[in-house]
N, CA, C and O atoms as a Maestro MAE file, in Angstrom:
{
 s_m_m2io_version
 :::
 2.0.0
}

f_m_ct {
 s_m_title
 :::
 protein
 m_atom[252] {
  # First column is atom index #
  i_m_mmod_type
  r_m_x_coord
  r_m_y_coord
  r_m_z_coord
  i_m_residue_number
  s_m_chain_name
  s_m_pdb_residue_name
  s_m_pdb_atom_name
  i_m_atomic_number
  :::
  1 25 49.061 76.177 48.828 1 A "UNK " " N  " 7
  2 3 50.120 76.046 49.811 1 A "UNK " " CA " 6
  3 2 51.410 76.689 49.315 1 A "UNK " " C  " 6
  4 15 52.491 76.407 49.831 1 A "UNK " " O  " 8
  5 25 51.289 77.538 48.330 2 A "UNK " " N  " 7
  6 3 52.456 78.224 47.810 2 A "UNK " " CA " 6
  7 2 53.109 79.044 48.917 2 A "UNK " " C  " 6
  8 15 52.440 79.790 49.632 2 A "UNK " " O  " 8
  9 25 54.393 78.897 49.042 3 A "UNK " " N  " 7
  10 3 55.139 79.646 50.044 3 A "UNK " " CA " 6
  11 2 55.203 78.986 51.407 3 A "UNK " " C  " 6
  12 15 55.854 79.512 52.309 3 A "UNK " " O  " 8
  13 25 54.546 77.849 51.583 4 A "UNK " " N  " 7
  14 3 54.600 77.151 52.870 4 A "UNK " " CA " 6
  15 2 56.008 76.614 53.105 4 A "UNK " " C  " 6
  16 15 56.667 76.132 52.184 4 A "UNK " " O  " 8
  17 25 56.451 76.706 54.343 5 A "UNK " " N  " 7
  18 3 57.758 76.171 54.724 5 A "UNK " " CA " 6
  19 2 57.506 74.854 55.457 5 A "UNK " " C  " 6
  20 15 57.010 74.840 56.584 5 A "UNK " " O  " 8
  21 25 57.853 73.760 54.802 6 A "UNK " " N  " 7
  22 3 57.605 72.420 55.335 6 A "UNK " " CA " 6
  23 2 58.766 71.979 56.208 6 A "UNK " " C  " 6
  24 15 59.928 72.226 55.885 6 A "UNK " " O  " 8
  25 25 58.441 71.317 57.329 7 A "UNK " " N  " 7
  26 3 59.457 70.850 58.274 7 A "UNK " " CA " 6
  27 2 59.240 69.378 58.587 7 A "UNK " " C  " 6
  28 15 58.110 68.905 58.711 7 A "UNK " " O  " 8
  29 25 60.358 68.668 58.711 8 A "UNK " " N  " 7
  30 3 60.333 67.271 59.148 8 A "UNK " " CA " 6
  31 2 60.771 67.221 60.603 8 A "UNK " " C  " 6
  32 15 61.374 68.164 61.115 8 A "UNK " " O  " 8
  33 25 60.468 66.138 61.247 9 A "UNK " " N  " 7
  34 3 60.923 65.926 62.609 9 A "UNK " " CA " 6
  35 2 62.442 65.891 62.661 9 A "UNK " " C  " 6
  36 15 63.088 65.406 61.732 9 A "UNK " " O  " 8
  37 25 63.008 66.398 63.731 10 A "UNK " " N  " 7
  38 3 64.461 66.322 63.903 10 A "UNK " " CA " 6
  39 2 64.897 64.873 64.109 10 A "UNK " " C  " 6
  40 15 66.081 64.560 63.981 10 A "UNK " " O  " 8
  41 25 63.949 63.987 64.426 11 A "UNK " " N  " 7
  42 3 64.263 62.562 64.594 11 A "UNK " " CA " 6
  43 2 64.267 61.821 63.258 11 A "UNK " " C  " 6
  44 15 64.573 60.630 63.212 11 A "UNK " " O  " 8
  45 25 63.932 62.513 62.182 12 A "UNK " " N  " 7
  46 3 63.930 61.888 60.860 12 A "UNK " " CA " 6
  47 2 65.344 61.447 60.516 12 A "UNK " " C  " 6
  48 15 66.315 62.148 60.803 12 A "UNK " " O  " 8
  49 25 65.447 60.276 59.897 13 A "UNK " " N  " 7
  50 3 66.778 59.749 59.592 13 A "UNK " " CA " 6
  51 2 67.254 60.139 58.191 13 A "UNK " " C  " 6
  52 15 68.185 59.533 57.661 13 A "UNK " " O  " 8
  53 25 66.625 61.138 57.597 14 A "UNK " " N  " 7
  54 3 67.036 61.577 56.276 14 A "UNK " " CA " 6
  55 2 66.317 60.862 55.148 14 A "UNK " " C  " 6
  56 15 66.462 61.230 53.983 14 A "UNK " " O  " 8
  57 25 65.548 59.850 55.486 15 A "UNK " " N  " 7
  58 3 64.759 59.148 54.479 15 A "UNK " " CA " 6
  59 2 63.565 60.014 54.095 15 A "UNK " " C  " 6
  60 15 63.245 60.986 54.780 15 A "UNK " " O  " 8
  61 25 62.924 59.662 53.019 16 A "UNK " " N  " 7
  62 3 61.763 60.422 52.559 16 A "UNK " " CA " 6
  63 2 60.463 59.867 53.126 16 A "UNK " " C  " 6
  64 15 59.384 60.257 52.680 16 A "UNK " " O  " 8
  65 25 60.542 58.976 54.088 17 A "UNK " " N  " 7
  66 3 59.355 58.321 54.618 17 A "UNK " " CA " 6
  67 2 58.944 58.910 55.958 17 A "UNK " " C  " 6
  68 15 59.148 58.298 57.007 17 A "UNK " " O  " 8
  69 25 58.373 60.083 55.916 18 A "UNK " " N  " 7
  70 3 57.905 60.710 57.137 18 A "UNK " " CA " 6
  71 2 56.832 61.736 56.784 18 A "UNK " " C  " 6
  72 15 56.530 61.959 55.612 18 A "UNK " " O  " 8
  73 25 56.281 62.335 57.783 19 A "UNK " " N  " 7
  74 3 55.324 63.401 57.544 19 A "UNK " " CA " 6
  75 2 56.034 64.734 57.751 19 A "UNK " " C  " 6
  76 15 57.030 64.829 58.468 19 A "UNK " " O  " 8
  77 25 55.496 65.746 57.107 20 A "UNK " " N  " 7
  78 3 56.029 67.101 57.240 20 A "UNK " " CA " 6
  79 2 54.881 68.006 57.662 20 A "UNK " " C  " 6
  80 15 53.723 67.743 57.338 20 A "UNK " " O  " 8
  81 25 55.202 69.064 58.380 21 A "UNK " " N  " 7
  82 3 54.189 70.038 58.774 21 A "UNK " " CA " 6
  83 2 54.608 71.424 58.314 21 A "UNK " " C  " 6
  84 15 55.793 71.719 58.163 21 A "UNK " " O  " 8
  85 25 53.617 72.256 58.098 22 A "UNK " " N  " 7
  86 3 53.848 73.657 57.754 22 A "UNK " " CA " 6
  87 2 52.828 74.488 58.521 22 A "UNK " " C  " 6
  88 15 51.652 74.128 58.588 22 A "UNK " " O  " 8
  89 25 53.268 75.578 59.087 23 A "UNK " " N  " 7
  90 3 52.380 76.478 59.804 23 A "UNK " " CA " 6
  91 2 52.000 77.595 58.829 23 A "UNK " " C  " 6
  92 15 52.847 78.382 58.407 23 A "UNK " " O  " 8
  93 25 50.727 77.648 58.483 24 A "UNK " " N  " 7
  94 3 50.241 78.602 57.484 24 A "UNK " " CA " 6
  95 2 49.093 79.412 58.073 24 A "UNK " " C  " 6
  96 15 48.058 78.863 58.451 24 A "UNK " " O  " 8
  97 25 49.287 80.703 58.144 25 A "UNK " " N  " 7
  98 3 48.299 81.629 58.701 25 A "UNK " " CA " 6
  99 2 47.816 81.117 60.052 25 A "UNK " " C  " 6
  100 15 48.610 81.032 60.989 25 A "UNK " " O  " 8
  101 25 46.546 80.775 60.178 26 A "UNK " " N  " 7
  102 3 46.016 80.312 61.460 26 A "UNK " " CA " 6
  103 2 45.703 78.823 61.440 26 A "UNK " " C  " 6
  104 15 44.754 78.374 62.084 26 A "UNK " " O  " 8
  105 25 46.510 78.049 60.693 27 A "UNK " " N  " 7
  106 3 46.286 76.613 60.568 27 A "UNK " " CA " 6
  107 2 47.620 75.878 60.476 27 A "UNK " " C  " 6
  108 15 48.682 76.482 60.327 27 A "UNK " " O  " 8
  109 25 47.525 74.556 60.571 28 A "UNK " " N  " 7
  110 3 48.702 73.695 60.425 28 A "UNK " " CA " 6
  111 2 48.377 72.673 59.339 28 A "UNK " " C  " 6
  112 15 47.318 72.046 59.359 28 A "UNK " " O  " 8
  113 25 49.297 72.516 58.397 29 A "UNK " " N  " 7
  114 3 49.132 71.548 57.314 29 A "UNK " " CA " 6
  115 2 50.091 70.389 57.549 29 A "UNK " " C  " 6
  116 15 51.196 70.576 58.057 29 A "UNK " " O  " 8
  117 25 49.656 69.188 57.173 30 A "UNK " " N  " 7
  118 3 50.500 68.003 57.312 30 A "UNK " " CA " 6
  119 2 50.406 67.213 56.006 30 A "UNK " " C  " 6
  120 15 49.325 67.034 55.445 30 A "UNK " " O  " 8
  121 25 51.583 66.738 55.533 31 A "UNK " " N  " 7
  122 3 51.604 65.980 54.283 31 A "UNK " " CA " 6
  123 2 52.597 64.837 54.378 31 A "UNK " " C  " 6
  124 15 53.432 64.785 55.281 31 A "UNK " " O  " 8
  125 25 52.488 63.924 53.426 32 A "UNK " " N  " 7
  126 3 53.405 62.796 53.289 32 A "UNK " " CA " 6
  127 2 54.622 63.295 52.512 32 A "UNK " " C  " 6
  128 15 54.482 63.813 51.404 32 A "UNK " " O  " 8
  129 25 55.799 63.143 53.083 33 A "UNK " " N  " 7
  130 3 57.006 63.659 52.425 33 A "UNK " " CA " 6
  131 2 57.319 62.944 51.122 33 A "UNK " " C  " 6
  132 15 58.045 63.480 50.284 33 A "UNK " " O  " 8
  133 25 56.773 61.719 50.934 34 A "UNK " " N  " 7
  134 3 57.004 61.003 49.680 34 A "UNK " " CA " 6
  135 2 56.176 61.584 48.539 34 A "UNK " " C  " 6
  136 15 56.465 61.331 47.370 34 A "UNK " " O  " 8
  137 25 55.153 62.359 48.871 35 A "UNK " " N  " 7
  138 3 54.269 62.947 47.857 35 A "UNK " " CA " 6
  139 2 54.114 64.445 48.102 35 A "UNK " " C  " 6
  140 15 53.021 64.906 48.430 35 A "UNK " " O  " 8
  141 25 55.183 65.202 47.949 36 A "UNK " " N  " 7
  142 3 55.129 66.632 48.274 36 A "UNK " " CA " 6
  143 2 54.162 67.448 47.426 36 A "UNK " " C  " 6
  144 15 53.761 68.539 47.832 36 A "UNK " " O  " 8
  145 25 53.782 66.946 46.264 37 A "UNK " " N  " 7
  146 3 52.825 67.685 45.455 37 A "UNK " " CA " 6
  147 2 51.399 67.163 45.638 37 A "UNK " " C  " 6
  148 15 50.466 67.653 45.002 37 A "UNK " " O  " 8
  149 25 51.239 66.171 46.505 38 A "UNK " " N  " 7
  150 3 49.914 65.626 46.781 38 A "UNK " " CA " 6
  151 2 49.160 66.514 47.748 38 A "UNK " " C  " 6
  152 15 49.574 67.641 48.022 38 A "UNK " " O  " 8
  153 25 48.072 66.015 48.256 39 A "UNK " " N  " 7
  154 3 47.238 66.774 49.177 39 A "UNK " " CA " 6
  155 2 47.853 66.883 50.558 39 A "UNK " " C  " 6
  156 15 48.819 66.196 50.890 39 A "UNK " " O  " 8
  157 25 47.270 67.758 51.348 40 A "UNK " " N  " 7
  158 3 47.703 67.955 52.727 40 A "UNK " " CA " 6
  159 2 46.478 67.983 53.626 40 A "UNK " " C  " 6
  160 15 45.415 68.463 53.230 40 A "UNK " " O  " 8
  161 25 46.631 67.471 54.823 41 A "UNK " " N  " 7
  162 3 45.583 67.581 55.828 41 A "UNK " " CA " 6
  163 2 45.723 68.931 56.507 41 A "UNK " " C  " 6
  164 15 46.837 69.370 56.794 41 A "UNK " " O  " 8
  165 25 44.614 69.586 56.764 42 A "UNK " " N  " 7
  166 3 44.631 70.892 57.412 42 A "UNK " " CA " 6
  167 2 43.991 70.791 58.791 42 A "UNK " " C  " 6
  168 15 42.950 70.154 58.955 42 A "UNK " " O  " 8
  169 25 44.612 71.416 59.769 43 A "UNK " " N  " 7
  170 3 44.119 71.427 61.139 43 A "UNK " " CA " 6
  171 2 44.083 72.859 61.647 43 A "UNK " " C  " 6
  172 15 44.943 73.671 61.306 43 A "UNK " " O  " 8
  173 25 43.089 73.160 62.457 44 A "UNK " " N  " 7
  174 3 43.111 74.449 63.147 44 A "UNK " " CA " 6
  175 2 44.226 74.374 64.193 44 A "UNK " " C  " 6
  176 15 44.708 73.283 64.501 44 A "UNK " " O  " 8
  177 25 44.632 75.494 64.729 45 A "UNK " " N  " 7
  178 3 45.689 75.482 65.753 45 A "UNK " " CA " 6
  179 2 45.233 74.711 66.989 45 A "UNK " " C  " 6
  180 15 46.026 73.987 67.591 45 A "UNK " " O  " 8
  181 25 43.963 74.856 67.375 46 A "UNK " " N  " 7
  182 3 43.448 74.104 68.527 46 A "UNK " " CA " 6
  183 2 43.475 72.605 68.271 46 A "UNK " " C  " 6
  184 15 43.866 71.831 69.145 46 A "UNK " " O  " 8
  185 25 43.059 72.189 67.072 47 A "UNK " " N  " 7
  186 3 43.091 70.765 66.736 47 A "UNK " " CA " 6
  187 2 44.516 70.232 66.772 47 A "UNK " " C  " 6
  188 15 44.757 69.133 67.273 47 A "UNK " " O  " 8
  189 25 45.460 71.002 66.246 48 A "UNK " " N  " 7
  190 3 46.856 70.577 66.225 48 A "UNK " " CA " 6
  191 2 47.405 70.424 67.640 48 A "UNK " " C  " 6
  192 15 48.088 69.443 67.933 48 A "UNK " " O  " 8
  193 25 47.119 71.372 68.514 49 A "UNK " " N  " 7
  194 3 47.602 71.297 69.897 49 A "UNK " " CA " 6
  195 2 47.002 70.085 70.614 49 A "UNK " " C  " 6
  196 15 47.685 69.433 71.403 49 A "UNK " " O  " 8
  197 25 45.730 69.781 70.344 50 A "UNK " " N  " 7
  198 3 45.101 68.602 70.926 50 A "UNK " " CA " 6
  199 2 45.788 67.335 70.427 50 A "UNK " " C  " 6
  200 15 46.072 66.433 71.215 50 A "UNK " " O  " 8
  201 25 46.056 67.260 69.130 51 A "UNK " " N  " 7
  202 3 46.729 66.100 68.545 51 A "UNK " " CA " 6
  203 2 48.124 65.911 69.148 51 A "UNK " " C  " 6
  204 15 48.466 64.816 69.592 51 A "UNK " " O  " 8
  205 25 48.919 66.967 69.162 52 A "UNK " " N  " 7
  206 3 50.284 66.877 69.691 52 A "UNK " " CA " 6
  207 2 50.259 66.502 71.174 52 A "UNK " " C  " 6
  208 15 51.083 65.709 71.629 52 A "UNK " " O  " 8
  209 25 49.313 67.071 71.926 53 A "UNK " " N  " 7
  210 3 49.193 66.726 73.345 53 A "UNK " " CA " 6
  211 2 48.844 65.264 73.546 53 A "UNK " " C  " 6
  212 15 49.368 64.617 74.452 53 A "UNK " " O  " 8
  213 25 47.955 64.736 72.702 54 A "UNK " " N  " 7
  214 3 47.572 63.321 72.801 54 A "UNK " " CA " 6
  215 2 48.748 62.405 72.482 54 A "UNK " " C  " 6
  216 15 48.933 61.377 73.133 54 A "UNK " " O  " 8
  217 25 49.530 62.772 71.494 55 A "UNK " " N  " 7
  218 3 50.721 61.977 71.161 55 A "UNK " " CA " 6
  219 2 51.689 61.989 72.335 55 A "UNK " " C  " 6
  220 15 52.212 60.942 72.716 55 A "UNK " " O  " 8
  221 25 51.930 63.150 72.905 56 A "UNK " " N  " 7
  222 3 52.867 63.271 74.019 56 A "UNK " " CA " 6
  223 2 52.421 62.536 75.263 56 A "UNK " " C  " 6
  224 15 53.249 62.047 76.032 56 A "UNK " " O  " 8
  225 25 51.102 62.454 75.467 57 A "UNK " " N  " 7
  226 3 50.567 61.779 76.654 57 A "UNK " " CA " 6
  227 2 50.387 60.277 76.447 57 A "UNK " " C  " 6
  228 15 49.969 59.571 77.365 57 A "UNK " " O  " 8
  229 25 50.698 59.789 75.253 58 A "UNK " " N  " 7
  230 3 50.518 58.372 74.958 58 A "UNK " " CA " 6
  231 2 49.072 58.022 74.619 58 A "UNK " " C  " 6
  232 15 48.718 56.845 74.553 58 A "UNK " " O  " 8
  233 25 48.244 59.025 74.408 59 A "UNK " " N  " 7
  234 3 46.830 58.801 74.141 59 A "UNK " " CA " 6
  235 2 46.536 58.173 72.794 59 A "UNK " " C  " 6
  236 15 45.405 57.754 72.547 59 A "UNK " " O  " 8
  237 25 47.521 58.098 71.920 60 A "UNK " " N  " 7
  238 3 47.308 57.502 70.603 60 A "UNK " " CA " 6
  239 2 48.046 56.187 70.430 60 A "UNK " " C  " 6
  240 15 48.132 55.666 69.318 60 A "UNK " " O  " 8
  241 25 48.578 55.647 71.511 61 A "UNK " " N  " 7
  242 3 49.268 54.360 71.424 61 A "UNK " " CA " 6
  243 2 48.267 53.243 71.182 61 A "UNK " " C  " 6
  244 15 47.147 53.283 71.692 61 A "UNK " " O  " 8
  245 25 48.666 52.259 70.413 62 A "UNK " " N  " 7
  246 3 47.819 51.093 70.191 62 A "UNK " " CA " 6
  247 2 47.795 50.246 71.449 62 A "UNK " " C  " 6
  248 15 48.780 50.186 72.186 62 A "UNK " " O  " 8
  249 25 46.648 49.581 71.696 63 A "UNK " " N  " 7
  250 3 46.572 48.712 72.887 63 A "UNK " " CA " 6
  251 2 47.453 47.498 72.755 63 A "UNK " " C  " 6
  252 15 47.504 46.670 73.665 63 A "UNK " " O  " 8
  :::
 }
 m_bond[251] {
  # First column is bond index #
  i_m_from
  i_m_to
  i_m_order
  :::
  1 1 2 1
  2 2 3 1
  3 3 4 2
  4 3 5 1
  5 5 6 1
  6 6 7 1
  7 7 8 2
  8 7 9 1
  9 9 10 1
  10 10 11 1
  11 11 12 2
  12 11 13 1
  13 13 14 1
  14 14 15 1
  15 15 16 2
  16 15 17 1
  17 17 18 1
  18 18 19 1
  19 19 20 2
  20 19 21 1
  21 21 22 1
  22 22 23 1
  23 23 24 2
  24 23 25 1
  25 25 26 1
  26 26 27 1
  27 27 28 2
  28 27 29 1
  29 29 30 1
  30 30 31 1
  31 31 32 2
  32 31 33 1
  33 33 34 1
  34 34 35 1
  35 35 36 2
  36 35 37 1
  37 37 38 1
  38 38 39 1
  39 39 40 2
  40 39 41 1
  41 41 42 1
  42 42 43 1
  43 43 44 2
  44 43 45 1
  45 45 46 1
  46 46 47 1
  47 47 48 2
  48 47 49 1
  49 49 50 1
  50 50 51 1
  51 51 52 2
  52 51 53 1
  53 53 54 1
  54 54 55 1
  55 55 56 2
  56 55 57 1
  57 57 58 1
  58 58 59 1
  59 59 60 2
  60 59 61 1
  61 61 62 1
  62 62 63 1
  63 63 64 2
  64 63 65 1
  65 65 66 1
  66 66 67 1
  67 67 68 2
  68 67 69 1
  69 69 70 1
  70 70 71 1
  71 71 72 2
  72 71 73 1
  73 73 74 1
  74 74 75 1
  75 75 76 2
  76 75 77 1
  77 77 78 1
  78 78 79 1
  79 79 80 2
  80 79 81 1
  81 81 82 1
  82 82 83 1
  83 83 84 2
  84 83 85 1
  85 85 86 1
  86 86 87 1
  87 87 88 2
  88 87 89 1
  89 89 90 1
  90 90 91 1
  91 91 92 2
  92 91 93 1
  93 93 94 1
  94 94 95 1
  95 95 96 2
  96 95 97 1
  97 97 98 1
  98 98 99 1
  99 99 100 2
  100 99 101 1
  101 101 102 1
  102 102 103 1
  103 103 104 2
  104 103 105 1
  105 105 106 1
  106 106 107 1
  107 107 108 2
  108 107 109 1
  109 109 110 1
  110 110 111 1
  111 111 112 2
  112 111 113 1
  113 113 114 1
  114 114 115 1
  115 115 116 2
  116 115 117 1
  117 117 118 1
  118 118 119 1
  119 119 120 2
  120 119 121 1
  121 121 122 1
  122 122 123 1
  123 123 124 2
  124 123 125 1
  125 125 126 1
  126 126 127 1
  127 127 128 2
  128 127 129 1
  129 129 130 1
  130 130 131 1
  131 131 132 2
  132 131 133 1
  133 133 134 1
  134 134 135 1
  135 135 136 2
  136 135 137 1
  137 137 138 1
  138 138 139 1
  139 139 140 2
  140 139 141 1
  141 141 142 1
  142 142 143 1
  143 143 144 2
  144 143 145 1
  145 145 146 1
  146 146 147 1
  147 147 148 2
  148 147 149 1
  149 149 150 1
  150 150 151 1
  151 151 152 2
  152 151 153 1
  153 153 154 1
  154 154 155 1
  155 155 156 2
  156 155 157 1
  157 157 158 1
  158 158 159 1
  159 159 160 2
  160 159 161 1
  161 161 162 1
  162 162 163 1
  163 163 164 2
  164 163 165 1
  165 165 166 1
  166 166 167 1
  167 167 168 2
  168 167 169 1
  169 169 170 1
  170 170 171 1
  171 171 172 2
  172 171 173 1
  173 173 174 1
  174 174 175 1
  175 175 176 2
  176 175 177 1
  177 177 178 1
  178 178 179 1
  179 179 180 2
  180 179 181 1
  181 181 182 1
  182 182 183 1
  183 183 184 2
  184 183 185 1
  185 185 186 1
  186 186 187 1
  187 187 188 2
  188 187 189 1
  189 189 190 1
  190 190 191 1
  191 191 192 2
  192 191 193 1
  193 193 194 1
  194 194 195 1
  195 195 196 2
  196 195 197 1
  197 197 198 1
  198 198 199 1
  199 199 200 2
  200 199 201 1
  201 201 202 1
  202 202 203 1
  203 203 204 2
  204 203 205 1
  205 205 206 1
  206 206 207 1
  207 207 208 2
  208 207 209 1
  209 209 210 1
  210 210 211 1
  211 211 212 2
  212 211 213 1
  213 213 214 1
  214 214 215 1
  215 215 216 2
  216 215 217 1
  217 217 218 1
  218 218 219 1
  219 219 220 2
  220 219 221 1
  221 221 222 1
  222 222 223 1
  223 223 224 2
  224 223 225 1
  225 225 226 1
  226 226 227 1
  227 227 228 2
  228 227 229 1
  229 229 230 1
  230 230 231 1
  231 231 232 2
  232 231 233 1
  233 233 234 1
  234 234 235 1
  235 235 236 2
  236 235 237 1
  237 237 238 1
  238 238 239 1
  239 239 240 2
  240 239 241 1
  241 241 242 1
  242 242 243 1
  243 243 244 2
  244 243 245 1
  245 245 246 1
  246 246 247 1
  247 247 248 2
  248 247 249 1
  249 249 250 1
  250 250 251 1
  251 251 252 2
  :::
 }
}
């Protein structure tokens, strides 16, 4: 992940307790901001768009 540009949500309150994403080649990486040298989850662009769409539609809300 050398050279990846990690971004936090603009809604982040400046704390280190959030997730960060980086767009790398044809994939999206997501990591825990508290562990920047730890592992990252990798998603294809299609998977990422499905995830973001589900969040926006409320499809991931707990019952």
